[in-house]
C-alpha positions, 0 to 999 in steps of 0.5 A: 498479534500485537496492537500498537498506538502512536499519537498523530505527531509520532505517526507523522514523524515516522510513518515507516516505523508505524508501517513496520508495526502494522506488519505485526498487528493493527496500529491505532493513530490517536488524536488528543489521546483518543483513537482516530484511525487504524493502519492495517496490512492490506490483507488484514483489511481485505479479510475484515471487509470480506473482499477478495484480493484486488489487483491494481488494474481492478482498483484503477478501473474503479477510480472515478474520473478515469474513464476514457483514459488511453495509455500506450506504453512505449515499446522497448527496443532490446538488442541481443548480442553474443557475450564476449568471454575472455 
């Protein structure tokens, strides 16, 4: 596992590069030369926090202010036809 370090300015310029580096190990983001933030893969975060993997639905259910929100997804109308070959 390798550790990468980016200044805040470099991180802002190329977030994608920092995300690719985080696939190899933690990325430290510095402010004025001092580590201020850490970017981790979500699996590494869950491991460090001692948490199980959380589904998107569970995560959304835990958001403040989301109570009472109703969403009815529109139904998809699909027409199946026999393929015309030749």
